[in-house]
BALOKE-466828 format. One record per atom (N, C-alpha, C): x, y, z. Coordinates in steps of 0.001 Angstrom, whole numbers, plus 524288, in hexadecimal, padded with zeros to 5 digits. Example, Ala and Ser with C-alpha at 12.3 -4.5 7.8 and 13.67 -1.06 7.14 Angstrom:
833867E9C681E78/8300C7EE6C81E78/833907F31C81E78/832327F73681BA8/835667FBDC81BE4/832648001E81EBE/
//
This chain:
9909E851928C282/98C6784F738C4DF/98CB5849598C4E8/990458475A8C2B5/990C2841928C203/98D7983E0B8C572/9896F83B778C37D/9860B837E08C62E/981F283A9B8CA0C/9823D83FC88CA5D/97DEF8424D8CD7A/978C1841A58CA94/974A7841358CDE9/96FA7841098CBCD/96C85845F88CDF7/96A50848868CA12/9672984CA78CB20/9617384B4F8CCBB/95ECE84E8F8CEF8/958F384D9C8CF89/9561784D258CAB7/952A984A138CA3E/94F5C849C38C552/94B4884E018C4F8/94CFF852F28C3AE/94950857508C393/947468571A8BE02/9421B856DE8BDA0/93EF48569E8B8D1/93AD085AD98B85F/9391185BF78B3D9/934BC85F688B30E/930CD85CA78AFAD/92D28859E38B1CD/9292D856B78AF19/92647859C98AB22/926128580A8A697/9230D85A448A25F/91D72859BC8A26C/91A7585D2289FBC/914BF85CB989F31/913E18577489BE7/910B9853D189DF6/90F1784F4F89B34/90A938507E8976E/9071D853608996D/902448548F89642/9010285A10896F0/8FF4F85CBC89306/8FDEB8627289367/8F8FD8630688F93/8F4DF86577891D6/8F0BC8668D88E5D/8EDDC86BAE890B6/8E9CA86D0F88E77/8E6DB871C789038/8E618871F6895DC/8E58786D75898A6/8E44D86DA089E3D/8E91086E458A1FF/8ED8586D7089F8E/8F29486DF98A2BC/8F699869B78A18F/8F9F0868BE8A52D/8FE8A864E88A49C/8FE58860838A7BB/9009A85C8A8A653/9012B8580B8A9E4/906F9856AC8A99C/90976856708AE54/90F18854FE8AEB6/90F798505D8B22A/9117E84C568AF9E/912BE847498B295/917C4847728B5A5/9175C847CC8BAC9/91C618487B8BE00/91FB1843718BD69/91CB883EEC8BE2C/91FE0839B38BDB0/91BD08367E8BABB/91DE9831F08B8D6/91A6782DBB8B637/91CB58289F8B71E/91940824E48B8DB/91ABB81F5B8B956/91E4C81EC08BE7D/91D89821F08C269/920C68213F8C728/91CE2820FF8CBE4/91D1881C628CF10/919B481C5B8D377/91C3181FAF8D809/9182A8225A8DB92/91A48824DD8DFA5/916E78239E8E473/918F7824298E951/9164E8232B8EE5F/913C6827CA8F03B/9155E82C558EF3A/9130A8313E8F105/9137F835828ED72/91043839278EE0F/910CA83E268EB23/90F4B842688EF1E/912E8845BF8EFBF/912C584A0C8F387/9133284FA68F0F8/9113D853788F3B0/911E1858D58F1BC/914B185B508F655/9191785DBC8F552/91C7C8607A8F95B/91D1B865E98F7D6/91BBA869828FB77/91CA186F188FAAE/92128870808FE62/92477874658FC4F/92881876448FF28/9292587C498FE5A/929D187F37902A2/92A07884C19024F/92FD0885F4900EB/9303F88B0D8FE7E/9352088CBA8FC90/9393088C239011E/93D9288A4E8FFF2/941DF8895690348/9418588427906B4/93CEE881C590696/93C9287C8E90969/93F8387828906F8/941D88750190A15/944E0870B89087E/9424A86B8390A00/9427D867E79064C/94098862B3906CB/9442A85ECC90525/9442D859C590744/947C8855C5905B3/94BE38556C90944/950F185629906E4/9559D8551A90A13/9559784F5090C08/9541F84BCD90807/953668462C909B8/954248436C9051C/9544D83DF49059F/953DC83A8890128/9506283595902B7/94F1E832AF8FF0C/94C1B82D858FFF2/94EAA828D58FDC9/94F33824DD900A9/9518E820398FEEB/94E2B81D308FAC1/9491B81DCD8FACF/9462381A9C8F70F/9421381DEA8F409/94111822718F5E5/93D0F8260E8F38D/93E8C8291E8EECB/93B71828FC8EAE5/93C4A82BFD8E631/938088308F8E5F5/9396E834E48E533/935388394A8E4B8/9359D83C058DFAC/9310883E358DDC1/930D2841E28D95F/92E6E846A78DBB8/9311E84B848DA6C/92F34850078DCDF/92DBB853AD8D7F0/9296B855DC8D7F8/92790859348D3BA/9264A85E658D65E/928D2862918D493/9283F867A88D6B5/923DD86A218D3E1/91FC386B108D728/91AFA86DD08D52D/91B6F873998D517/91D1F875918D922/91E0487B8A8D9B4/9228287D338DC24/924AC881AF8DAA6/929E3883BB8DD1E/92E6C880FA8DB5D/932A5881888DE12/9383687F7C8DBFB/93AE287DEA8E175/93E8387A978E066/941DA878AA8E4E8/94722877258E2F8/94AA1877748E6DC/95014875938E60A/9503586FAB8E7DB/951B786CC78E41E/95203866EF8E537/957B8865978E614/958D8862958EA26/95E53860AC8EA5B/95D9885AA28EAD6/96091858068E74B/96125852238E7B7/96604850C58E7B8/966DA84BB88EA17/96C2C8495B8EA11/96C5F843F28EAA4/96EA48410E8E723/96EB083B6C8E70A/973D083A458EA7B/973BC836118EDAE/97860834B08F0B6/97D1E834CA8ED5D/9812D837088EF5F/9864F837528ECA6/9871183B668E87A/9831783E808E7D9/98309842948E37D/98227847E58E59D/9836284C0C8E2A6/9824F850D38E4BA/97CC0852128E435/97B208562F8E7B3/97575857C38E784/974C085B368E2C1/9701385A958E0BE/96E4685E028DB86/969DA8610B8DDCB/96934865908DB26/96580869908DD57/9629986CA78D8F5/95F22869F18D677/95BF086CD18D275/95791870038D4C8/95526873B68D208/9508A8764D8D37C/94BB2873CC8D0F4/947FD872E48D3B1/943048706E8D1C9/93EE3874818D1D1/93BBE874738CDA8/93751878F08CDB8/931FF8760E8CC3D/92E90878E38CCE6/928E78766F8CB60/92956874178C634/9274186F638C646/9272486C2F8C0B4/92C10867FE8C069/92F9C868A78C46F/933F3865468C4D0/932C385F9E8C749/934EF85B9A8C624/93423856C08C853/939DF8549B8C9D6/939EA852718CED6/93EEE8508A8D12A/93DD984AD58D2BA/941688475F8D1A7/941248421B8D35B/945F2841B08D751/9444283F278DC83/9488383E3B8E002/94839838918E12A/94C51835948DF8F/94CCB830258E08E/94E5A82F098E601/94E1A829C88E74D/95049828268EC0A/955B98294C8ED22/9575B82A718F16C/95CFB82C5B8F375/95ED88317B8F17C/95B9F8340E8EE09/95D3F839398ECAC/95C1283DB48F0B3/9605383FA28F323/95E8B8439E8F6F8/95C498487F8F437/9586384A818F6B2/955E084F278F480/95374852AC8F897/9536E857EE8F6DF/9511E85C368F9D7/94F18860158F645/94B30863418F7F1/94949867A88F4DA/9488986C1A8F828/94935870A08F62B/9486B875848F882/944C3879068F50C/9408F87AAD8F728/93D1787E4A8F3F6/93FA38832F8F2AA/93FF0884CC8EDEC/9421888A3F8EC10/93CF088DD88ED12/938CE88BA58EB77/9338688F2D8EC68/92F9988AEA8EE2E/92BE588C748F05E/927C4888DC8F244/926CA8850A8EE16/926E887FB48EF38/9263487C258EB2F/92263877D08ECA5/92054874E08E915/91CAE8706F8EA1B/91EFD86C318E681/91F4E867138E8AB/92133862968E5C2/91D7785E1A8E67C/91CB985B598E269/91A45855FB8E2CE/91E8D852188E30E/91E4A84E7E8E6D6/9229784A578E79E/91FFA8454C8E741/921D3842278E34E/91FE383CFA8E2C4/9242A839808E4CF/9224B835B98E83F/926218326F8EB46/9253682C7B8E9E6/9299782A2C8E8FF/92970824738E8D4/92D1D821DD8EC49/92B2A81E938F04E/92EC281C8B8F431/92C2E81DA88F9BD/92F9381BF38FD31/92D3881BD390312/92C17821A890528/92E00825A2902A6/92D0382ACD90510/9278682CFF9039C/923B282A57904AA/91E7D82C3B902F0/91A7382BB2907DE/9166F82EFA907CC/9127582EEF90BB4/914F382F0B91153/9137D82B5291451/914D782AAB919F1/91AF28295091A62/91D38827FD9163D/922AB8263B91699/9262382AF69149E/923E882F9D9151A/92705833D89134F/92C9B8344E914CA/92DF583317919A0/9333A8330791B87/9366D82E4891AEF/93383829D49193F/935AF824C091976/93AF78240091670/93AEF826B99120D/93F658268E90EAC/941E182B8690DB4/9426182ED491157/944B0833B69119F/9494D833EA914E8/94E3183509912E5/953088350D91580/954AF83ABD914FB/954FC83D4C9197C/956308428B91A1E/95C7B842AF91965/95E07847A8916AE/963D18483F915AA/965F784AED91A91/96AC1848D791C12/96D6484B3B9208C/96F5F8506891F1D/97192850B6919B9/97382855C091796/96FB38573391302/96BAE85B46914A1/967E685C50910CB/9696585E2F90B3D/966C385CE09077C/9684C85F1B902AA/966FA86541901EC/962AB866A390472/9615486C5590550/960D186D9290AE8/964478710990CDE/96429872519124B/9602C876B191357/95DF18764691814/95A1287A52919C2/95CC287F4991B7D/
//
């Protein structure tokens, strides 16, 4: 694997738990420009692109997905993410997801790819990581 970087797949711990339930802090001390909820039906593919400046944090609320990430010059890495997993995609990291089962994700975005600028920092891959 020499020098290859895998996706930052985390499973955030419960920060506070009491008789009312739990609190899980997905991120702390990080500014974001947008928070989105994305749902994808089983088999659906999203991504197959990268961003020059945008950093994203993806938290899987429900379901599971196949994640494919690739830093320039390195082999693609393909973990499975499930409900409760958190993924960070930094600038220039190519990324794509395919829902294994219906899934819902919260996506926190820092950078120009927010709101009306949804496509301004999205560069589509000529050779997709996940083919349709």
